[in-house]
C-alpha positions in Angstrom: 36.4 50.2 186.7 35.7 48.4 183.6 33.8 51.3 182.4 37.1 53.2 182.4 38.4 51.2 179.4 38.9 53.8 176.4 36.4 52.8 173.5 38.2 52.3 170.1 36.1 53.6 167.1 35.4 51.2 164.8 35.7 52.4 161.0 33.1 51.4 158.8 34.0 49.7 155.5 34.5 51.9 152.4 31.7 51.8 150.2 32.6 50.9 146.3 31.6 54.6 145.5 34.2 55.8 147.7 36.7 53.3 146.4 35.9 54.8 142.6 36.2 58.3 143.8 39.9 57.6 145.2 41.0 55.6 142.2 39.7 58.8 139.9 41.7 61.0 142.2 45.0 59.0 142.2 44.6 58.8 138.3 44.2 62.4 138.0 47.1 63.0 140.2 49.2 60.6 138.1 48.2 62.4 135.0 48.9 65.8 136.4 52.5 64.4 137.6 52.9 63.2 134.0 52.0 66.5 132.6 54.3 68.4 135.1 57.2 66.1 134.3 56.4 66.9 130.6 56.1 70.7 130.9 59.4 70.4 133.1 61.2 68.6 130.4 59.7 71.1 127.7 60.9 74.0 129.8 64.2 72.3 130.1 64.6 71.8 126.6 63.5 75.4 125.6 66.3 76.4 128.1 68.8 74.6 126.4 67.5 75.6 123.1 67.5 79.1 123.9 71.1 78.9 125.3 72.1 77.3 121.9 70.5 79.9 119.8 72.0 82.6 122.1 75.4 81.2 121.5 74.9 80.8 117.5 73.7 84.5 117.6 76.8 85.5 119.4 78.9 83.6 117.0 76.9 85.0 113.9 77.5 88.7 115.4 81.2 88.0 115.8 81.5 86.6 112.2 79.4 89.6 110.8 81.7 92.0 112.7 84.5 90.0 110.8 83.0 90.5 107.8 82.4 94.2 108.4 86.1 94.5 109.2 86.9 92.6 105.8 84.6 94.8 103.9 86.3 97.9 105.4 89.5 96.6 104.7 88.4 95.7 101.1 87.1 99.3 100.5 90.7 100.7 101.8 92.2 98.2 99.6 89.9 99.4 96.6 90.7 102.9 97.4 94.3 102.4 97.4 94.1 100.2 93.9 91.9 103.1 92.6 94.4 105.9 93.5 97.4 103.3 92.0 95.6 102.6 88.8 94.9 106.6 88.3 98.5 107.3 89.0 99.5 104.6 86.6 97.1 106.1 84.0 98.7 109.6 84.3 102.1 108.0 84.3 101.2 106.1 81.2 99.7 109.2 79.6 102.8 111.2 80.3 105.3 108.3 78.8 103.0 108.5 75.9 103.1 112.2 75.4 107.0 111.9 75.9 107.3 109.0 73.4 104.9 111.1 71.0 107.5 114.1 71.7 110.6 112.2 71.3 109.2 110.9 67.8 108.1 114.0 66.5 111.7 115.4 67.3 113.3 112.3 65.7 111.1 112.6 62.7 111.8 116.3 62.1 115.8 115.6 62.9 116.4 112.4 61.1 117.7 114.0 58.1 120.0 116.5 60.1 122.9 114.3 59.3 121.7 112.8 56.0 123.8 114.6 54.0 127.7 115.3 54.6 128.9 119.0 55.0 131.4 118.9 52.3 133.7 121.7 51.8 134.2 121.3 48.0 132.0 120.2 45.4 133.3 117.6 42.8 133.0 117.8 39.2 134.0 115.8 36.1 132.4 113.3 33.9 135.2 111.0 34.1 135.5 111.3 37.8 131.8 110.5 38.1 132.0 107.6 35.9 135.0 106.3 38.0 132.9 106.6 41.0 130.0 104.7 39.7 132.1 101.9 38.5 133.1 101.0 41.8 129.8 99.6 42.9 127.0 97.8 41.2 123.8 96.0 42.4 123.8 92.6 43.5 121.4 90.1 41.8 117.8 90.4 42.8 118.2 94.0 44.2 115.3 95.4 42.2 112.1 94.7 43.4 109.0 96.3 42.1 106.9 98.3 44.3 109.6 97.7 47.0 113.0 98.6 46.1 112.4 99.9 42.5 113.9 102.8 40.5 112.4 105.5 42.9 114.2 103.8 46.0 117.3 103.0 43.9 117.5 106.7 42.9 117.1 108.0 46.3 120.0 105.6 47.7 122.4 106.5 44.8 121.7 110.2 45.6 122.4 109.9 48.9 125.8 108.2 48.4 126.7 110.7 45.4 125.8 113.9 47.6 127.8 112.6 50.4 130.7 112.4 48.0 130.5 116.0 46.9 128.3 115.6 43.8 125.3 117.7 43.3 122.3 115.4 42.5 118.8 115.7 41.7 116.2 112.8 41.6 114.0 113.4 38.8 110.7 111.6 37.7 108.6 111.2 34.5 108.0 109.1 31.4 110.6 106.6 31.0 113.6 107.6 28.4 112.5 104.8 26.5 108.8 105.0 26.6 107.6 102.4 28.9 105.9 103.5 32.0 106.7 105.9 34.6 110.4 106.2 35.9 112.8 107.8 38.2 116.6 108.5 37.6 119.2 111.1 38.5 120.8 114.1 37.1 124.3 114.8 38.4 126.1 118.1 37.9 129.6 117.5 36.2 130.3 121.0 35.4 128.7 124.3 36.5 125.1 124.2 35.3 125.8 121.1 33.3 124.4 117.6 34.1 124.8 114.0 33.2 122.0 111.5 33.6 122.4 108.4 35.8 120.5 105.4 35.5 119.9 104.4 39.0 118.7 100.8 38.2 121.8 100.0 36.4 124.2 102.0 38.9 125.7 103.6 35.7 126.0 106.9 33.9 124.0 107.2 30.6 126.2 107.7 27.8 126.1 110.6 25.4 125.8 107.9 22.5 122.9 106.4 23.8 119.5 106.8 21.7 117.6 108.0 24.7 120.3 110.4 25.9 118.2 113.6 25.3 114.9 111.9 26.6 116.8 111.8 30.3 116.4 115.8 30.3 112.6 115.3 29.8 110.8 114.8 33.4 107.8 115.9 35.1 109.2 116.6 38.5 112.7 117.4 40.3 113.7 116.8 43.8 116.8 118.6 45.3 116.7 116.9 48.4 115.1 113.6 49.9 113.0 115.6 51.8 111.5 117.2 48.9 111.1 113.9 47.2 109.4 112.4 50.3 107.1 115.4 50.5 106.0 114.3 47.2 105.4 110.6 48.0 106.6 109.3 51.5 106.6 105.7 50.3 108.3 105.8 47.0 111.6 106.9 48.1 112.4 105.6 51.7 114.9 103.4 50.7 116.0 102.9 54.0 112.8 101.0 54.9 113.3 98.5 52.3 
């Protein structure tokens, strides 16, 4: 029966060459495992980075959409402002035209009430002298080139006309022979005139040695409009 005992195989000891092969396989397996881990980590990082970039892209798309909306809003605002500016320009142009029209009307009518509409004309040398004696220029009234003989004559002509005296402004060589001058001729009887020296606010006496020279002149102006037509700046006493 002793021959029925199962035989146990006896393993032969591994040879050095076999052991070397096994070690090499282990090394390769470890290297492969490390590479797999590295690739897995890289793949995971790629997934995370891709997810982050996708989120960034979505955020940029939202910001871009918001900017597009702002651009559209600015476009609408710009169109509105352009329309408003056009309206304001039109309104400004209309106002300027209206101002120009009113200024023209004022210019045309500014002398409408310059002279009073008196029913009766006044005459008389004594009457004229009495009226002139009520007034005199304050010291320093005469200002050469600003308020001199021409403006003074125009001013007194206005006052005399509104008191009923028919008065003309005349210009010419000064009666005493010094430079150019302006003075007044006032009708004191029908067709008869007396000279008035505007700078002195006084009538020229018959006894003056220059009396006759006051009737020698180059120009005569019946109204202030006539005087201004000759010189716009010489007779505008209201601007001085």
